[in-house]
C-alpha positions as a Python dict, from the first residue, in 0.01 Angstrom:
ca = {
    (1, 'S'): (0, 0, 0),
    (2, 'H'): (186, 197, -266),
    (3, 'R'): (381, -113, -376),
    (4, 'L'): (62, -319, -392),
    (5, 'L'): (-118, -49, -591),
    (6, 'R'): (161, -23, -845),
    (7, 'A'): (168, -402, -881),
    (8, 'L'): (-209, -417, -938),
    (9, 'L'): (-204, -139, -1195),
    (10, 'A'): (101, -278, -1370),
    (11, 'A'): (-62, -620, -1406),
    (12, 'G'): (-333, -466, -1622),
    (13, 'H'): (-554, -775, -1608),
    (14, 'A'): (-850, -648, -1407),
    (15, 'D'): (-1032, -339, -1293),
    (16, 'V'): (-949, -214, -944),
    (17, 'V'): (-1178, -51, -687),
    (18, 'L'): (-1002, 107, -390),
    (19, 'V'): (-1233, 184, -98),
    (20, 'R'): (-1168, 409, 201),
    (21, 'P'): (-1439, 299, 447),
    (22, 'A'): (-1647, 532, 659),
    (23, 'D'): (-1612, 546, 1035),
    (24, 'P'): (-1833, 392, 1157),
    (25, 'P'): (-1898, 162, 858),
    (26, 'R'): (-2244, 172, 703),
    (27, 'D'): (-2429, 21, 410),
    (28, 'F'): (-2404, 197, 75),
    (29, 'R'): (-2768, 302, 42),
    (30, 'R'): (-2703, 647, -108),
    (31, 'V'): (-2429, 660, -369),
    (32, 'L'): (-2291, 980, -522),
    (33, 'V'): (-2100, 957, -851),
    (34, 'P'): (-1934, 1270, -994),
    (35, 'V'): (-1942, 1240, -1374),
    (36, 'T'): (-1730, 1429, -1628),
    (37, 'G'): (-1784, 1239, -1952),
    (38, 'A'): (-1434, 1090, -1942),
    (39, 'A'): (-1407, 713, -1985),
    (40, 'P'): (-1319, 633, -1619),
    (41, 'S'): (-1608, 850, -1501),
    (42, 'R'): (-1859, 678, -1730),
    (43, 'A'): (-1730, 337, -1621),
    (44, 'A'): (-1778, 436, -1256),
    (45, 'A'): (-2135, 543, -1336),
    (46, 'E'): (-2201, 205, -1498),
    (47, 'L'): (-2060, 23, -1195),
    (48, 'A'): (-2276, 236, -962),
    (49, 'T'): (-2582, 164, -1175),
    (50, 'V'): (-2527, -210, -1137),
    (51, 'W'): (-2488, -165, -762),
    (52, 'A'): (-2806, 46, -739),
    (53, 'R'): (-3002, -203, -948),
    (54, 'E'): (-2892, -505, -746),
    (55, 'T'): (-2920, -350, -399),
    (56, 'G'): (-3199, -92, -434),
    (57, 'A'): (-2960, 190, -343),
    (58, 'E'): (-3031, 549, -448),
    (59, 'L'): (-2787, 682, -706),
    (60, 'L'): (-2709, 1048, -768),
    (61, 'L'): (-2500, 1141, -1073),
    (62, 'L'): (-2339, 1481, -1016),
    (63, 'H'): (-2186, 1696, -1289),
    (64, 'V'): (-1988, 2000, -1171),
    (65, 'L'): (-1957, 2274, -1430),
    (66, 'D'): (-1657, 2500, -1378),
    (67, 'P'): (-1734, 2845, -1527),
    (68, 'G'): (-1362, 2913, -1545),
    (69, 'A'): (-1330, 2641, -1810),
    (70, 'A'): (-1521, 2855, -2063),
    (71, 'P'): (-1361, 3161, -2230),
    (72, 'D'): (-1693, 3343, -2277),
    (73, 'R'): (-2064, 3324, -2203),
    (74, 'R'): (-2148, 3142, -2524),
    (75, 'A'): (-1891, 2870, -2455),
    (76, 'Y'): (-2021, 2842, -2100),
    (77, 'Q'): (-2377, 2785, -2224),
    (78, 'E'): (-2252, 2518, -2464),
    (79, 'L'): (-2068, 2341, -2182),
    (80, 'R'): (-2381, 2359, -1969),
    (81, 'Q'): (-2592, 2207, -2246),
    (82, 'L'): (-2337, 1931, -2302),
    (83, 'G'): (-2327, 1854, -1932),
    (84, 'G'): (-2705, 1844, -1912),
    (85, 'R'): (-2731, 1610, -2210),
    (86, 'M'): (-2467, 1380, -2062),
    (87, 'L'): (-2658, 1362, -1734),
    (88, 'D'): (-2987, 1298, -1915),
    (89, 'E'): (-2825, 1015, -2112),
    (90, 'L'): (-2672, 848, -1805),
    (91, 'V'): (-2991, 884, -1600),
    (92, 'A'): (-3201, 738, -1881),
    (93, 'R'): (-2962, 446, -1917),
    (94, 'G'): (-2975, 382, -1543),
    (95, 'R'): (-3354, 386, -1538),
    (96, 'R'): (-3363, 140, -1827),
    (97, 'E'): (-3158, -84, -1600),
    (98, 'R'): (-3429, -40, -1334),
    (99, 'A'): (-3202, 157, -1101),
    (100, 'H'): (-3322, 441, -878),
    (101, 'V'): (-3110, 718, -1031),
    (102, 'R'): (-3126, 1094, -1074),
    (103, 'G'): (-2893, 1363, -1202),
    (104, 'R'): (-2784, 1698, -1066),
    (105, 'L'): (-2586, 1975, -1235),
    (106, 'V'): (-2410, 2235, -1021),
    (107, 'T'): (-2176, 2523, -1100),
    (108, 'S'): (-1858, 2578, -902),
    (109, 'R'): (-1504, 2698, -960),
    (110, 'F'): (-1396, 2437, -705),
    (111, 'P'): (-1531, 2098, -818),
    (112, 'S'): (-1387, 1910, -522),
    (113, 'R'): (-1567, 2136, -277),
    (114, 'A'): (-1890, 2102, -475),
    (115, 'I'): (-1865, 1723, -454),
    (116, 'L'): (-1800, 1736, -79),
    (117, 'R'): (-2095, 1971, -30),
    (118, 'A'): (-2325, 1747, -233),
    (119, 'A'): (-2213, 1441, -37),
    (120, 'A'): (-2305, 1616, 287),
    (121, 'E'): (-2636, 1754, 157),
    (122, 'E'): (-2741, 1418, 15),
    (123, 'R'): (-2622, 1228, 323),
    (124, 'S'): (-2431, 999, 91),
    (125, 'D'): (-2294, 670, 219),
    (126, 'L'): (-2044, 641, -66),
    (127, 'V'): (-1875, 866, -320),
    (128, 'L'): (-1761, 662, -621),
    (129, 'V'): (-1512, 833, -852),
    (130, 'G'): (-1367, 714, -1181),
    (131, 'A'): (-992, 767, -1161),
    (132, 'T'): (-691, 753, -1389),
    (133, 'P'): (-360, 670, -1215),
    (134, 'R'): (-71, 909, -1246),
    (135, 'Y'): (284, 817, -1162),
    (136, 'S'): (578, 992, -1005),
    (137, 'D'): (912, 861, -892),
    (138, 'T'): (774, 808, -542),
    (139, 'R'): (413, 694, -575),
    (140, 'A'): (105, 628, -785),
    (141, 'F'): (-170, 882, -723),
    (142, 'F'): (-501, 997, -868),
    (143, 'G'): (-488, 1376, -871),
    (144, 'P'): (-596, 1652, -633),
    (145, 'T'): (-971, 1586, -652),
    (146, 'A'): (-934, 1223, -545),
    (147, 'D'): (-686, 1320, -273),
    (148, 'L'): (-923, 1583, -133),
    (149, 'L'): (-1219, 1344, -135),
    (150, 'L'): (-1017, 1073, 38),
    (151, 'A'): (-911, 1320, 306),
    (152, 'H'): (-1236, 1507, 370),
    (153, 'A'): (-1543, 1320, 244),
    (154, 'P'): (-1802, 1263, 520),
    (155, 'C'): (-1857, 906, 399),
    (156, 'A'): (-1680, 614, 233),
    (157, 'V'): (-1491, 690, -89),
    (158, 'A'): (-1422, 445, -373),
    (159, 'L'): (-1187, 501, -666),
    (160, 'Y'): (-1268, 295, -974),
    (161, 'V'): (-966, 231, -1195),
    (162, 'G'): (-1019, 48, -1524),
    (163, 'A'): (-764, -207, -1635),
    (164, 'V'): (-441, -35, -1735),
    (165, 'R'): (-225, -196, -2001),
    (166, 'P'): (128, -272, -1877),
    (167, 'E'): (269, -80, -2174),
    (168, 'A'): (81, 232, -2064),
    (169, 'F'): (208, 186, -1710),
    (170, 'R'): (568, 165, -1824),
    (171, 'A'): (526, 464, -2056),
    (172, 'A'): (390, 678, -1771),
    (173, 'A'): (655, 571, -1520),
    (174, 'P'): (959, 797, -1474),
    (175, 'E'): (1269, 726, -1678),
    (176, 'P'): (1513, 511, -1478),
    (177, 'A'): (1858, 635, -1390),
    (178, 'R'): (2116, 436, -1580),
    (179, 'A'): (2464, 367, -1452),
    (180, 'G'): (2590, 266, -1793),
    (181, 'P'): (2494, 120, -2129),
    (182, 'D'): (2437, -227, -1980),
    (183, 'A'): (2244, -112, -1672),
    (184, 'E'): (1920, -299, -1604),
    (185, 'S'): (1604, -96, -1643),
    (186, 'A'): (1437, 13, -1317),
    (187, 'T'): (1102, 50, -1490),
    (188, 'P'): (843, -187, -1336),
    (189, 'R'): (724, -475, -1550),
    (190, 'A'): (389, -648, -1535),
    (191, 'D'): (559, -961, -1401),
    (192, 'G'): (725, -768, -1121),
    (193, 'G'): (1070, -774, -1286),
    (194, 'G'): (1319, -495, -1326),
    (195, 'A'): (1572, -352, -1085),
    (196, 'H'): (1291, -233, -855),
    (197, 'A'): (974, -442, -829),
    (198, 'P'): (653, -238, -816),
}
């Protein structure tokens, strides 16, 4: 699966949605989307809005405010206001699309736990997360929050990954070990070339 994932991301021609199904499988009637304001998160919210509009599913947009991210009370209040405005904007956009959507702002020093708790409280069928791939010399991964959700969510989990340009993929990949000045690069290419195919 790692080789397939790297190949998909390196191609950079389409968005990718990776789904870990629930056991037992069930329809996605209640969808939880954690939103941060980052581009992948907003794209995931847009995808979830389309799903909710077309299927009649209930959509909850969740923003987790980490108080540890603010150096003082004033900064914390500003972050809270920004988070609230972002939720209001996304909810309003979803309702204009005729989707059944609402927003919820919670405070937690452990965002992953807050998401898991909300998924259980809301009896969510799906948690949809916007993700940005990160690369190491052994695998492509999506950070600790995505890993925790994939391991412990009480429902299906989907990671939405927007199209990644091949140049960005190569730039983020580890530097290859070179045997000499004429050694072939081991960095994956979009066409699957290089000393080691993705």
